[in-house]
C-alpha angles and dihedrals in degrees: 000000000000114000091240094055133067129202109249119194112199108200116202103206105190120088099170121127110252090021122169091219097102092060094051092040095051091050092049094047087055088058091049092048090064090064128085096196097070134083103193133217117178114205109189107188090207089061103028121078112234140218089034141127089250092054092047093048091050091052091047091051095051123097093196141005140216114197115205107201142162123218114245117184093340093310144067123276118282094231089057090056091048091051092047091048092050090072126053122171094026089080095049117124094353130121125247127197130185138224108186138180138181143105128318093335095047091227094296092131088057089054093048091054091048092051087064093049093050093047087058088052092053094250125137117232116208119233101233122072139167118239134182115206114206083001101193090061093046095068128061123227091276093056095255117139114243089225097047094160096052098046091039091057090047092051091048092052092046093051092046091053092044091051092052092052094041094055094040096047093043089055090046093050090049093049095043120007114234113241101185 
């Protein structure tokens, strides 16, 4: 991996049939594509077997994560929790950001619950996030957000914070392995 890039794993947390996740994910991947400091790995839980050696090795290889998750019943999806719990040390001393979507809360309650889970796994969650309130109405038929500027700025800030933590924590892990 070049020294000026970090490995970002984007985890798509919804596995439901008819899910809205592909729309949000495609938009976010477009935001990531504009950056030169990221090497991307998309882990869609609907298409990636977990728990598995492949899933664990992809988590282990990542320097940072963005979890794209809906909010279901004031929380995150159960399969996402199962996937997260199937790995332990791969999360240690790595940053996690969130792109959420849902109804009136925009998935923010899902992110708040996940912050507790990742703290227990010795991961660092970044403050900024991107959220889509009443998500299906926030995108046009082509999958473009109606407020491109606002969510674009939010994604840029999220990715900037994630990059700072990814490079800093990678250097820290290399200098002094994290034991948990």
